C-alpha positions in Angstrom: 12.9 -36.5 10.0 16.1 -36.8 8.0 17.9 -40.1 8.3 21.3 -39.6 9.8 24.0 -42.1 10.9 23.8 -40.6 14.4 20.4 -42.2 14.7 22.1 -45.6 14.6 23.1 -45.4 18.3 19.8 -43.9 19.3 17.8 -46.8 17.9 20.0 -49.3 19.6 20.0 -51.8 16.9 22.5 -54.0 15.2 24.2 -51.2 13.4 26.5 -50.5 16.4 26.8 -54.1 17.4 28.1 -55.6 14.2 30.7 -54.0 12.1 31.3 -56.8 9.6 34.1 -59.2 9.0 37.7 -58.0 8.7 37.9 -55.8 5.7 34.4 -56.8 4.5 32.0 -54.3 2.8 29.2 -53.0 4.9 25.7 -52.2 3.6 24.0 -49.2 5.1 20.2 -49.7 5.2 17.1 -48.1 6.6 14.8 -50.9 7.9 11.1 -50.7 8.1 8.1 -52.9 8.7 5.1 -54.0 6.6 2.9 -56.4 8.5 5.1 -58.9 10.3 8.0 -58.6 7.9 11.1 -56.4 8.0 12.5 -54.7 4.9 15.5 -52.7 4.1 16.3 -49.9 1.6 19.8 -48.6 0.7 20.4 -45.5 2.8 21.8 -43.6 -0.1 18.5 -43.7 -1.9 16.6 -42.5 1.2 16.3 -38.7 1.5 14.2 -38.5 4.7 11.5 -40.2 6.7 8.4 -38.2 7.6 5.3 -38.7 9.6 2.2 -39.7 7.8 0.3 -36.7 6.5 -2.9 -36.0 4.6 -2.7 -37.2 1.1 -4.4 -35.7 -2.0 -5.9 -38.4 -4.1 -5.2 -38.2 -7.8 -7.9 -39.5 -10.3 -6.8 -42.2 -12.7 -3.6 -43.0 -10.9 -2.4 -46.6 -10.5 -4.2 -48.5 -7.6 -1.0 -48.6 -5.5 -0.6 -44.8 -5.6 -2.1 -43.5 -2.4 -2.0 -39.9 -3.5 0.4 -37.0 -3.5 1.8 -34.7 -0.8 3.4 -31.3 -0.8 6.9 -31.6 0.6 8.5 -28.2 0.9 6.9 -27.0 -2.3 7.4 -30.1 -4.3 4.5 -32.5 -5.3 5.6 -36.0 -4.4 3.6 -39.2 -5.2 3.2 -41.6 -2.3 3.2 -45.4 -3.1 1.3 -47.7 -0.7 3.8 -50.6 -0.4 1.1 -52.7 1.2 -1.0 -52.4 -2.0 2.1 -52.8 -4.2 2.9 -56.1 -2.4 -0.8 -57.4 -2.4 -1.0 -57.1 1.4 -4.3 -56.3 3.2 -4.9 -52.7 4.1 -4.1 -51.3 7.6 -5.3 -48.1 9.3 -2.7 -45.5 9.8 -1.4 -45.1 13.4 1.3 -43.0 15.2 4.0 -45.3 13.7 3.0 -45.0 10.1 5.7 -43.2 8.1 6.5 -42.1 4.6 10.0 -43.0 3.4 11.0 -40.4 0.8 13.4 -41.8 -1.8 15.1 -40.5 -4.9 15.0 -42.7 -8.0 16.6 -41.5 -11.2 16.2 -37.9 -10.3 12.5 -38.3 -9.3 11.5 -38.1 -5.7 8.6 -40.3 -4.3 7.4 -41.6 -1.0 6.7 -45.1 0.2 4.0 -45.5 2.9 5.2 -48.1 5.5 3.8 -49.4 8.8 6.8 -48.2 10.8 10.5 -47.4 10.5 12.7 -49.6 12.6 16.3 -48.5 12.5 19.4 -47.6 10.5 21.5 -50.7 10.0 25.1 -51.4 8.8 25.4 -55.1 7.9 28.2 -57.0 6.3 27.6 -57.6 2.6 28.6 -61.3 3.0 25.6 -61.9 5.2 23.2 -61.2 2.3 22.0 -64.0 0.1 20.1 -63.9 -3.2 16.4 -64.1 -2.7 14.9 -67.6 -2.9 13.3 -68.5 -6.2 9.8 -69.5 -5.5 8.3 -69.6 -8.9 9.2 -69.4 -12.6 9.7 -65.7 -12.1 12.3 -64.3 -9.8 11.1 -62.3 -6.9 11.1 -59.0 -8.8 11.3 -56.6 -5.8 13.6 -58.3 -3.4 17.3 -58.0 -4.3 18.6 -60.1 -1.3 17.9 -61.5 2.1 20.1 -60.2 5.0 20.7 -62.6 7.8 20.8 -60.8 11.1 21.0 -62.1 14.6 17.8 -64.3 14.8 15.9 -62.5 12.0 15.8 -61.9 8.3 15.7 -58.6 6.4 14.3 -58.5 2.9 16.3 -56.0 0.9 14.2 -54.1 -1.7 15.5 -53.0 -5.1 13.8 -49.6 -5.5 14.6 -49.5 -9.3 12.9 -52.9 -9.9 10.0 -51.9 -7.6 9.1 -49.0 -9.8 10.3 -50.3 -13.2 7.0 -51.4 -14.7 4.8 -49.4 -16.9 2.4 -48.4 -14.2 5.2 -46.8 -12.2 6.3 -44.7 -15.1 2.9 -43.1 -15.2 3.5 -41.6 -11.7 4.9 -38.4 -13.3 1.6 -37.7 -15.1 -0.6 -37.5 -11.9 1.9 -35.4 -10.0 2.5 -33.0 -12.9 -1.2 -32.8 -13.6 -1.9 -31.8 -10.0 0.8 -29.2 -10.0 -0.6 -27.7 -13.2 -4.1 -27.7 -11.8 -3.0 -25.9 -8.6 -0.9 -23.3 -10.5 -3.9 -21.6 -12.3 -5.9 -21.5 -9.1 -3.0 -19.7 -7.3 -2.8 -17.3 -10.2 -6.6 -16.6 -10.0 -6.3 -15.9 -6.3 -3.5 -13.4 -6.9 -5.6 -11.7 -9.6 -8.7 -11.5 -7.5 -6.9 -10.1 -4.4 
């Protein structure tokens, strides 16, 4: 399901209700849920949102990599954000989605509990994340204040910047290489 601005009205959220202060910048976000919290990703980084599908597990991948999927001929790693954030596991249901994002030319998916809506919020309603320890919250770039709720804005670049994330290319490319000879053998046998 590609994310389109036309969905804003269909989901009936704040996007149509709040257009920001006079002349203020608007942030366009895709909001989703993990547990009881609501998160947001920059819409320009989101390619599409798809229903959960069967994943192929890849040996020796980081623990937060749920597996890979074939999306229109391209092998894409899927990251379990629940695992990445240290949350307890949850069974998939009819609302579980994969948010497909592009990061530095690479495409990957984030498994989330549900996708809420497409939002446009004024940039001046976003505050820096609270500092809760010696280390800054490494994945949250800001906290958006909406009518009666808070939206944690994720920084996709920081989320995937550590050394484990860089190793995502290896499992996906290894799987692609493994499936290529098998396809060639089938062609030869036929």
